[in-house]
Backbone bond lengths (Angstrom), bond angles and torsions (degrees), N, CA, C in turn:
res aa  C-N    CA-C-N  psi(-1)  N-CA   C-N-CA  omega(-1)  CA-C   N-CA-C  phi
1 X - - - 1.470 - - 1.533 108.68 -
2 X 1.330 117.05 131.58 1.458 120.60 -177.62 1.528 111.45 -68.94
3 X 1.337 115.40 158.95 1.462 120.86 -179.30 1.525 109.82 -71.30
4 X 1.315 116.15 134.37 1.471 122.08 178.59 1.521 107.68 -126.06
5 X 1.308 116.25 124.19 1.458 121.53 -179.66 1.520 109.23 -102.05
6 X 1.334 116.51 120.11 1.466 120.43 177.09 1.520 109.88 -69.24
7 X 1.313 115.75 131.91 1.455 121.82 -179.64 1.524 108.45 -121.19
8 X 1.348 116.10 106.68 1.469 118.04 -175.61 1.521 112.69 -75.76
9 X 1.338 116.80 0.54 1.464 119.76 174.32 1.529 110.70 -83.29
10 X 1.325 116.77 -17.65 1.466 119.80 179.20 1.516 110.21 -75.60
11 X 1.321 116.11 150.69 1.456 121.46 -174.15 1.526 111.54 -99.70
12 X 1.337 114.04 160.99 1.454 121.29 169.32 1.531 109.32 -79.56
13 X 1.310 120.65 144.71 1.467 125.78 5.05 1.516 114.16 -91.21
14 X 1.363 117.73 0.04 1.459 120.69 -171.75 1.536 112.91 -57.20
15 X 1.330 117.26 -45.09 1.467 119.23 -177.52 1.528 110.70 -64.18
16 X 1.334 117.01 -36.06 1.468 120.08 178.69 1.526 110.53 -67.22
17 X 1.337 116.90 -40.26 1.463 120.36 177.36 1.531 110.65 -61.44
18 X 1.330 116.22 -42.84 1.470 120.54 -178.53 1.528 111.45 -65.50
19 X 1.320 116.62 -38.46 1.467 120.27 -179.78 1.529 110.50 -65.21
20 X 1.331 117.21 -46.77 1.468 118.98 -177.44 1.526 111.33 -66.74
21 X 1.327 118.04 -33.91 1.466 119.28 175.21 1.525 110.11 -66.79
22 X 1.323 117.11 -41.98 1.469 121.36 178.17 1.529 111.31 -58.78
23 X 1.325 116.55 -36.45 1.467 120.90 -179.28 1.532 112.56 -78.59
24 X 1.338 116.71 -8.20 1.459 120.04 178.23 1.513 114.01 96.11
25 X 1.327 117.34 20.38 1.463 120.66 -177.70 1.537 109.11 -109.28
26 X 1.311 119.98 -120.17 1.468 121.90 -176.26 1.527 111.77 -60.79
27 X 1.334 115.41 146.83 1.462 121.64 178.31 1.526 110.31 -91.63
28 X 1.321 116.51 137.89 1.463 121.78 -175.83 1.524 111.47 -59.12
29 X 1.329 117.42 -46.42 1.469 119.45 -172.90 1.526 112.10 -61.18
30 X 1.337 116.72 -47.31 1.465 119.28 -177.30 1.528 111.54 -68.76
31 X 1.338 117.08 -39.76 1.460 119.09 -179.54 1.530 111.38 -71.54
32 X 1.328 116.45 -34.00 1.460 119.31 179.02 1.523 110.76 -64.54
33 X 1.326 117.15 -43.27 1.468 120.22 178.78 1.525 111.20 -66.38
34 X 1.332 116.62 -38.13 1.471 119.98 177.38 1.526 110.17 -63.43
35 X 1.349 115.99 -37.53 1.458 119.80 178.82 1.529 111.06 -67.07
36 X 1.325 117.39 -43.97 1.467 120.58 178.85 1.528 110.74 -58.22
37 X 1.317 116.29 -41.95 1.474 120.16 -179.13 1.522 110.83 -65.03
38 X 1.329 117.04 -44.35 1.465 120.58 -178.82 1.524 111.14 -67.97
39 X 1.334 116.32 -44.92 1.465 120.80 -177.93 1.524 111.65 -65.17
40 X 1.339 116.44 -30.73 1.457 119.31 177.69 1.520 112.13 -74.78
41 X 1.337 116.57 -39.24 1.468 119.30 -175.48 1.527 112.60 -72.20
42 X 1.333 117.98 -23.67 1.466 119.75 -178.04 1.530 111.60 -69.87
43 X 1.326 117.00 -21.17 1.462 120.49 -174.82 1.533 112.88 -64.80
44 X 1.317 117.33 -18.99 1.470 119.81 178.35 1.521 111.74 -67.65
45 X 1.346 117.45 -11.54 1.468 121.38 -179.17 1.525 112.41 -100.06
46 X 1.329 115.94 16.36 1.469 120.79 178.45 1.536 108.93 -80.10
47 X 1.323 115.53 98.78 1.465 120.67 176.69 1.530 108.53 -111.72
48 X 1.314 117.08 166.03 1.465 120.96 -172.52 1.526 111.70 -66.71
49 X 1.323 117.29 -49.75 1.460 120.46 -177.25 1.542 109.78 -73.04
50 X 1.337 116.85 124.26 1.469 119.92 -174.43 1.530 112.89 -71.45
51 X 1.329 118.16 -31.56 1.464 119.45 175.11 1.535 110.14 -64.13
52 X 1.321 116.33 -42.90 1.459 120.26 177.29 1.533 110.68 -66.24
53 X 1.337 115.95 -35.54 1.464 120.92 178.90 1.526 110.80 -63.98
54 X 1.334 116.57 -42.60 1.462 121.21 178.18 1.531 110.05 -64.43
55 X 1.315 116.68 -45.10 1.463 120.85 179.56 1.529 111.07 -61.05
56 X 1.335 115.81 -41.66 1.471 120.14 178.93 1.522 110.73 -64.47
57 X 1.339 117.04 -40.68 1.467 121.29 179.00 1.527 110.92 -61.10
58 X 1.319 116.40 -47.52 1.464 120.29 -177.38 1.529 111.37 -65.10
59 X 1.324 116.17 -41.55 1.465 120.44 179.06 1.522 110.48 -63.74
60 X 1.315 116.84 -42.66 1.470 122.48 -179.17 1.533 110.92 -66.79
61 X 1.335 116.69 -43.48 1.461 121.67 -175.05 1.526 111.59 -68.74
62 X 1.338 116.00 -46.51 1.464 119.34 -173.67 1.527 113.86 -90.71
63 X 1.326 117.26 -35.47 1.462 119.64 -176.26 1.530 111.96 -95.44
64 X 1.335 116.48 -52.08 1.463 118.41 -177.58 1.527 111.72 -71.43
65 X 1.336 116.67 -46.25 1.467 120.91 -177.71 1.521 112.81 -88.76
66 X 1.315 117.55 -19.11 1.465 120.51 173.33 1.507 116.13 76.20
67 X 1.336 118.27 24.75 1.471 119.61 176.50 1.529 109.49 -66.60
68 X 1.338 115.45 138.22 1.467 119.75 -176.59 1.524 109.84 -160.10
69 X 1.334 115.39 176.04 1.464 121.55 177.91 1.521 109.47 -71.08
70 X 1.316 115.64 139.38 1.461 120.55 176.21 1.528 109.25 -77.68
71 X 1.329 116.26 141.36 1.466 119.86 -177.62 1.526 110.97 -61.14
72 X 1.351 117.37 -47.07 1.467 120.15 175.13 1.533 107.63 -85.71
73 X 1.320 113.47 75.47 1.465 122.66 -166.08 1.527 113.43 -59.67
74 X 1.325 117.77 -33.88 1.470 120.69 -175.41 1.524 112.59 -97.06
75 X 1.303 116.89 16.63 1.464 121.09 -177.80 1.525 111.76 -81.59
76 X 1.329 114.63 166.15 1.470 120.76 173.60 1.522 110.12 -59.30
77 X 1.340 115.77 -41.29 1.470 120.03 -177.24 1.523 111.84 -60.62
78 X 1.329 117.15 -38.02 1.467 120.56 178.87 1.519 111.62 -69.50
79 X 1.342 116.41 -31.31 1.468 121.43 -177.26 1.524 113.38 -87.70
80 X 1.327 117.07 -8.81 1.468 123.32 -179.37 1.528 107.97 -89.72
81 X 1.328 116.90 109.57 1.467 120.14 -174.51 1.524 111.44 -64.78
82 X 1.325 117.20 -30.55 1.462 120.05 176.82 1.512 111.45 -67.30
83 X 1.327 115.27 -42.44 1.468 120.19 177.29 1.527 110.40 -65.27
84 X 1.324 116.22 -39.08 1.469 120.85 177.02 1.526 110.58 -60.81
85 X 1.305 116.52 -41.21 1.459 122.32 -179.31 1.537 111.09 -62.08
86 X 1.334 116.31 -42.56 1.461 121.27 -175.44 1.525 111.63 -78.51
87 X 1.347 116.93 -43.49 1.469 120.49 -176.26 1.522 113.05 -89.43
88 X 1.360 115.90 -15.59 1.473 123.18 -177.84 1.530 111.51 64.58
89 X 1.313 115.26 30.94 1.461 121.97 175.62 1.522 108.68 -136.87
90 X 1.345 116.58 134.54 1.454 118.35 -178.29 1.508 111.99 -160.00
91 X 1.321 115.27 -164.02 1.464 120.43 174.25 1.527 108.66 -106.11
92 X 1.315 117.21 -173.64 1.473 119.07 -174.60 1.523 111.85 -63.96
93 X 1.339 117.26 -32.94 1.468 119.85 -177.25 1.518 111.77 -75.52
94 X 1.329 117.50 -46.26 1.464 119.35 -177.61 1.530 111.09 -68.42
95 X 1.322 117.17 -41.17 1.470 119.53 178.02 1.527 111.12 -66.15
96 X 1.328 116.45 -42.38 1.470 120.01 179.70 1.520 111.16 -63.09
97 X 1.332 116.23 -39.24 1.466 119.76 -178.99 1.521 111.13 -64.27
98 X 1.316 116.82 -45.70 1.467 119.67 179.18 1.527 111.15 -63.33
99 X 1.320 116.93 -43.14 1.464 119.80 -178.96 1.522 110.98 -65.78
100 X 1.328 117.79 -39.99 1.461 121.21 177.42 1.530 111.04 -60.78
101 X 1.325 116.73 -44.05 1.464 120.51 -178.77 1.526 111.33 -67.33
102 X 1.325 116.83 -36.60 1.465 120.36 176.54 1.526 111.11 -68.49
103 X 1.340 116.44 -36.90 1.466 120.29 177.23 1.522 110.60 -61.30
104 X 1.318 116.49 -38.34 1.470 119.86 178.25 1.527 111.35 -63.90
105 X 1.326 116.53 -32.88 1.466 119.94 175.65 1.525 111.11 -61.30
106 X 1.348 115.97 -27.12 1.463 121.83 -179.38 1.532 111.96 -101.53
107 X 1.338 116.82 14.66 1.472 122.29 179.49 1.529 112.32 57.78
108 X 1.333 115.32 37.40 1.460 120.68 175.17 1.526 108.79 -103.87
109 X 1.328 115.52 140.58 1.462 120.60 179.33 1.529 109.19 -85.57
110 X 1.331 116.11 106.36 1.465 121.17 -179.61 1.522 108.76 -137.79
111 X 1.326 116.86 134.23 1.457 122.31 -178.21 1.515 110.73 -132.43
112 X 1.322 115.71 153.98 1.452 120.67 171.19 1.515 109.49 -84.31
113 X 1.321 117.07 141.38 1.460 121.76 169.31 1.527 106.80 -120.07
114 X 1.327 114.86 127.53 1.460 121.20 -172.05 1.521 110.17 -98.13
115 X 1.324 115.25 91.23 1.456 120.55 174.25 1.528 108.81 -75.83
116 X 1.313 118.90 159.49 1.465 119.84 174.07 1.525 110.61 -59.61
117 X 1.316 116.58 115.14 1.458 120.50 176.55 1.511 116.12 81.10
118 X 1.330 119.32 -1.16 1.461 120.64 -177.80 1.526 109.72 -155.27
119 X 1.317 115.77 144.26 1.461 121.83 177.72 1.520 108.78 -110.74
120 X 1.327 116.31 129.50 1.467 121.86 177.39 1.529 108.97 -121.40
121 X 1.316 116.23 177.95 1.460 122.29 -178.97 1.517 110.48 -122.01
122 X 1.324 115.13 147.35 1.456 121.39 175.32 1.524 108.29 -127.77
123 X 1.325 115.77 123.74 1.459 120.93 -179.62 1.527 109.05 -117.53
124 X 1.326 116.43 133.00 1.465 121.91 -179.65 1.516 110.58 -117.37
125 X 1.339 115.38 125.43 1.461 121.61 173.47 1.522 106.88 -128.60
126 X 1.326 115.82 108.93 1.469 122.00 -173.50 1.535 109.01 54.52
127 X 1.317 118.74 -121.26 1.467 120.87 -179.08 1.533 112.75 -91.63
128 X 1.322 116.48 -1.15 1.466 120.70 -178.99 1.528 110.69 -87.46
129 X 1.324 115.77 135.56 1.463 122.26 176.33 1.531 108.43 -121.44
130 X 1.343 115.81 126.72 1.457 121.22 179.82 1.523 108.66 -119.05
131 X 1.326 116.77 132.85 1.466 121.57 171.18 1.524 107.55 -103.24
132 X 1.324 116.20 135.21 1.461 120.76 -174.54 1.526 110.92 -127.29
133 X 1.327 115.15 146.10 1.456 122.22 173.36 1.531 107.40 -87.71
134 X 1.329 118.64 115.58 1.472 119.90 -176.21 1.525 114.03 -68.95
135 X 1.322 117.86 -14.81 1.463 119.63 178.56 1.517 112.25 -76.87
136 X 1.340 116.77 -25.14 1.472 120.68 -175.11 1.520 114.23 -130.59
137 X 1.331 117.92 -21.46 1.456 121.42 -173.87 1.517 113.27 84.08
138 X 1.322 117.30 0.99 1.462 121.37 179.73 1.528 110.53 -77.26
139 X 1.335 114.90 153.51 1.457 119.90 179.21 1.526 111.72 -70.26
140 X 1.328 115.55 152.17 1.466 122.46 177.30 1.524 109.01 -124.97
141 X 1.316 116.88 136.02 1.464 121.25 172.99 1.533 108.34 -87.54
142 X 1.337 116.14 167.48 1.462 118.75 175.99 1.530 111.02 -63.98
143 X 1.324 115.57 -31.72 1.464 118.43 176.21 1.529 110.72 -61.90
144 X 1.318 116.79 -42.08 1.461 119.77 179.09 1.531 111.49 -67.41
145 X 1.335 116.65 -36.54 1.466 119.80 174.59 1.526 110.48 -60.79
146 X 1.336 115.31 -40.98 1.462 120.79 179.16 1.533 110.56 -64.06
147 X 1.321 116.67 -35.72 1.470 120.60 178.49 1.532 110.15 -61.50
148 X 1.332 117.02 -40.99 1.472 120.38 176.74 1.531 110.35 -59.68
149 X 1.334 116.06 -44.97 1.469 120.55 -178.44 1.523 110.24 -63.68
150 X 1.340 116.43 -46.34 1.465 120.31 -179.33 1.534 111.31 -64.81
151 X 1.329 116.39 -34.43 1.454 119.94 177.89 1.513 112.57 -64.59
152 X 1.319 116.62 -29.42 1.460 121.46 -179.67 1.519 112.70 -89.62
153 X 1.347 116.62 -41.07 1.466 121.01 -171.69 1.522 114.67 -107.79
154 X 1.330 117.39 -9.26 1.459 120.31 -178.55 1.519 111.27 110.62
155 X 1.334 116.12 161.33 1.464 122.06 -173.34 1.525 113.57 -63.97
156 X 1.329 117.64 -22.51 1.465 120.13 -178.29 1.528 112.65 -83.46
157 X 1.323 117.16 -8.93 1.469 120.63 -176.37 1.521 111.17 -67.52
158 X 1.320 115.82 141.75 1.458 122.23 178.86 1.518 110.81 -99.06
159 X 1.325 115.11 157.45 1.460 121.03 174.45 1.528 107.15 -86.65
160 X 1.322 116.44 91.28 1.457 121.10 -176.19 1.529 111.17 -71.27
161 X 1.326 115.10 147.58 1.470 119.79 178.25 1.523 111.01 -60.48
162 X 1.330 117.06 -31.22 1.470 121.35 -178.62 1.530 111.47 -64.33
163 X 1.342 116.83 -27.64 1.464 119.61 179.61 1.531 111.47 -67.25
164 X 1.327 116.58 -25.21 1.466 120.71 -174.60 1.533 113.00 -94.92
165 X 1.341 116.05 4.83 1.468 118.96 178.59 1.526 110.10 -77.06
166 X 1.335 117.23 140.71 1.476 119.42 178.14 1.527 111.09 -58.39
167 X 1.313 116.10 134.76 1.459 121.17 -179.04 1.523 110.77 -80.26
168 X 1.317 115.97 138.98 1.461 121.32 174.58 1.529 109.36 -76.37
169 X 1.332 117.37 159.43 1.475 118.93 176.21 1.527 112.59 -55.13
170 X 1.324 117.82 -36.97 1.471 120.74 179.60 1.522 111.19 -62.77
171 X 1.326 117.42 -41.74 1.470 120.56 178.85 1.532 111.00 -68.98
172 X 1.331 116.46 -36.70 1.471 120.04 178.51 1.527 110.07 -63.59
173 X 1.327 116.13 -47.71 1.465 120.44 -179.45 1.530 110.13 -63.46
174 X 1.325 117.10 -39.30 1.466 120.31 178.43 1.522 110.62 -61.54
175 X 1.327 117.01 -42.73 1.466 118.87 178.13 1.527 110.29 -64.24
176 X 1.318 117.46 -41.17 1.465 119.92 177.87 1.527 111.07 -57.75
177 X 1.340 116.35 -43.69 1.468 119.63 -178.85 1.525 110.27 -66.42
178 X 1.335 117.13 -40.11 1.470 120.56 176.07 1.531 110.32 -57.87
179 X 1.332 116.53 -43.75 1.462 120.05 -177.51 1.526 111.84 -72.74
180 X 1.330 117.19 -33.74 1.465 120.48 173.40 1.531 109.90 -63.73
181 X 1.328 115.92 -42.27 1.476 120.26 178.97 1.522 110.74 -61.38
182 X 1.330 116.42 -45.17 1.466 120.06 179.22 1.525 111.14 -61.34
183 X 1.333 116.43 -42.17 1.463 120.19 178.38 1.519 112.03 -63.72
184 X 1.331 116.25 -37.99 1.470 120.77 178.18 1.525 110.96 -64.80
185 X 1.330 116.22 -41.63 1.465 119.66 -179.48 1.527 110.34 -65.47
186 X 1.341 116.54 -42.49 1.468 120.14 179.47 1.530 110.54 -58.94
187 X 1.334 116.30 -40.72 1.474 120.65 -178.15 1.525 112.22 -91.63
188 X 1.341 116.82 8.62 1.462 123.87 177.17 1.526 112.48 59.13
189 X 1.332 115.70 35.98 1.467 122.04 172.34 1.537 107.02 -96.38
190 X 1.318 115.63 79.78 1.458 119.02 -168.08 1.532 113.82 -77.66
191 X 1.323 118.10 -25.40 1.471 118.64 178.35 1.530 111.70 -66.01
192 X 1.348 119.69 -51.82 1.473 117.61 175.14 1.521 112.58 -65.19
193 X 1.345 117.90 -29.66 1.466 119.74 175.85 1.525 110.31 -62.81
194 X 1.329 116.26 -41.24 1.464 120.58 176.95 1.526 110.72 -61.90
195 X 1.319 116.46 -42.00 1.463 119.34 -179.80 1.523 111.16 -66.80
196 X 1.340 117.68 -34.77 1.467 120.19 174.71 1.526 110.40 -59.83
197 X 1.330 117.01 -42.73 1.466 120.73 177.69 1.519 110.92 -62.22
198 X 1.326 116.45 -42.87 1.466 120.17 179.25 1.530 111.56 -62.85
199 X 1.337 116.25 -40.65 1.465 119.92 178.65 1.527 110.84 -64.08
200 X 1.323 116.96 -44.28 1.464 120.62 179.95 1.524 111.46 -62.91
201 X 1.319 117.33 -36.21 1.469 120.16 179.68 1.529 112.11 -70.54
202 X 1.340 117.79 -20.19 1.470 119.50 173.41 1.521 110.74 -62.32
203 X 1.329 115.64 -40.07 1.472 121.32 -176.32 1.518 113.52 -95.15
204 X 1.328 117.07 -24.10 1.473 120.32 -170.98 1.529 111.07 -131.55
205 X 1.326 115.64 57.02 1.464 120.11 -178.71 1.530 112.04 -60.67
206 X 1.339 116.56 -26.29 1.462 120.52 -177.54 1.525 113.05 -77.53
207 X 1.330 118.03 -12.02 1.457 121.37 -178.71 1.528 109.03 -86.47
208 X 1.310 116.05 94.10 1.463 121.08 -175.05 1.526 112.60 -68.92
209 X 1.319 117.36 -19.79 1.465 119.19 176.01 1.526 111.49 -62.27
210 X 1.327 116.37 -26.83 1.460 119.85 177.23 1.524 110.83 -64.82
211 X 1.341 117.03 -36.07 1.468 120.18 176.72 1.527 110.95 -66.77
212 X 1.329 115.71 -40.47 1.464 119.73 178.99 1.534 110.49 -64.76
213 X 1.331 116.34 -41.55 1.463 120.34 179.37 1.535 110.78 -67.83
214 X 1.337 115.93 -39.17 1.475 119.14 179.73 1.524 110.83 -65.56
215 X 1.338 116.54 -32.14 1.463 119.94 178.49 1.527 110.57 -60.73
216 X 1.330 116.22 -41.48 1.478 120.33 178.20 1.524 110.23 -61.30
217 X 1.341 116.66 -46.62 1.464 120.97 -178.39 1.526 110.18 -64.52
218 X 1.331 116.22 -42.97 1.471 120.37 179.42 1.532 110.90 -60.79
219 X 1.318 116.11 -38.35 1.464 119.95 178.83 1.521 110.84 -63.81
220 X 1.340 117.69 -39.68 1.465 121.03 178.64 1.527 111.29 -64.08
221 X 1.331 116.11 -29.87 1.466 121.28 -179.90 1.527 112.28 -86.78
222 X 1.342 116.58 -4.07 1.463 120.06 -178.23 1.512 114.03 82.37
223 X 1.345 116.54 9.98 1.478 120.97 178.20 1.530 107.88 -87.00
224 X 1.301 117.15 72.94 1.461 121.68 -169.43 1.518 112.81 -69.75
225 X 1.368 117.07 -37.45 1.471 117.50 178.78 1.522 112.50 -65.62
226 X 1.357 116.91 -36.05 1.467 120.06 176.79 1.531 110.21 -67.05
227 X 1.328 116.37 -41.75 1.460 120.16 179.18 1.523 110.34 -62.26
228 X 1.336 116.49 -43.51 1.468 121.09 178.52 1.525 110.95 -61.29
229 X 1.338 116.15 -45.56 1.471 120.53 -179.17 1.522 111.65 -61.79
230 X 1.338 117.00 -39.96 1.469 120.13 -179.88 1.528 111.51 -67.23
231 X 1.326 117.24 -40.12 1.463 119.55 179.18 1.526 110.90 -69.16
232 X 1.316 117.04 -38.70 1.470 120.26 177.10 1.524 110.56 -62.60
233 X 1.329 115.88 -41.20 1.466 120.51 179.26 1.525 110.49 -63.43
234 X 1.342 115.81 -42.30 1.464 120.49 178.94 1.525 110.39 -61.76
235 X 1.313 117.75 -46.53 1.468 121.97 -177.87 1.531 110.96 -64.61
236 X 1.322 116.92 -42.97 1.467 120.69 -178.22 1.522 112.46 -65.46
237 X 1.329 116.63 -31.13 1.464 120.31 -173.72 1.526 114.25 -106.55
238 X 1.343 117.47 -4.93 1.474 120.62 177.80 1.531 110.66 -132.31
239 X 1.327 117.80 58.12 1.479 119.75 -174.72 1.528 113.69 -63.14
240 X 1.339 117.99 -22.52 1.467 121.12 -176.56 1.522 113.40 -104.28
241 X 1.322 117.07 9.75 1.457 120.22 179.54 1.531 110.28 -65.54
242 X 1.355 117.67 138.28 1.474 120.38 -179.99 1.528 113.52 -57.65
243 X 1.334 116.91 -24.57 1.468 120.33 -177.86 1.524 113.38 -94.18
244 X 1.326 117.21 6.46 1.465 120.34 -169.88 1.521 112.62 -59.25
245 X 1.334 118.25 -41.22 1.466 120.25 -178.85 1.523 111.26 -66.31
246 X 1.326 116.25 -38.98 1.466 120.53 176.95 1.527 110.42 -63.59
247 X 1.333 116.38 -42.20 1.467 120.53 -179.79 1.526 110.20 -65.38
248 X 1.323 117.64 -36.43 1.478 120.71 177.71 1.531 110.46 -63.39
249 X 1.322 116.03 -39.65 1.471 119.72 177.31 1.529 109.98 -64.54
250 X 1.338 115.86 -42.47 1.470 120.21 178.42 1.525 110.53 -60.66
251 X 1.334 115.66 -41.14 1.466 119.90 -179.30 1.533 110.68 -65.70
252 X 1.327 116.39 -41.85 1.463 120.22 179.49 1.527 110.42 -61.73
253 X 1.335 116.38 -44.36 1.462 120.34 178.78 1.528 111.05 -64.93
254 X 1.327 115.66 -37.48 1.460 120.32 -179.64 1.526 110.67 -67.21
255 X 1.341 117.16 -40.32 1.468 120.15 177.78 1.522 110.98 -63.41
256 X 1.335 116.80 -38.61 1.466 120.10 176.47 1.522 110.01 -63.64
257 X 1.347 115.15 -39.16 1.460 119.84 178.99 1.517 110.56 -64.59
258 X 1.347 116.41 -39.01 1.468 121.14 178.45 1.521 109.69 -62.21
259 X 1.334 116.20 -43.64 1.459 120.55 -178.46 1.522 110.85 -64.69
260 X 1.351 116.47 -41.73 1.455 120.51 178.65 1.525 110.44 -65.13
261 X 1.353 114.94 -40.10 1.463 121.18 -179.14 1.533 110.86 -60.79
262 X 1.337 114.93 -40.59 1.462 118.69 -178.18 1.524 110.35 -80.75
């Protein structure tokens, strides 16, 4: 796989299209043309009243165009924004991203908020703030947002103010790559999963969990020395991590595997 350098100066959706093509999934040319067609057709819903404009957008996106959750929700296809654009089926992140970009075409203020394990939308019209479920377009209360957080982190988890901050394009793209990686692992496509890890480490070198995760992928590919190096790096730089003893056991088993292999 050729070297791909993440450029945070590039805008959505172009950078997402380029990443999925690099990984061997959607092609930039076809997805770009599909995006131009969709972004152009939404402009017919530009009405003066912004509340009516938002309502028209949601009705058009979910009912007229039929965008919805993909049945194989955790698949690569659901996490590929280009595939979501063409098939009109995706996960919370890909659907939210497309809807946010279409809202901008209509001069509506809409942002992604990245909850643990789920992506939601926040729309602001004057002093009104609306939270939306990107899978359906239905409104969400803060209580429902909290339910998503508790479902991911446990009943004791709080709805932190940081969860409700608008996500930057860099954070959105990072989440997309994380979800593409997860989909690749589920379908045992370990080469693109490895490349997803490499891309994430370009932007998030300080996240040592990425090294631990890459070690698992490298082991599946038979790259045992890379897996060993990543686990050693994790142990050396995260001595107080709750998983450190488990990782040490993994490293010991991996070293034995290396010795047997040789």
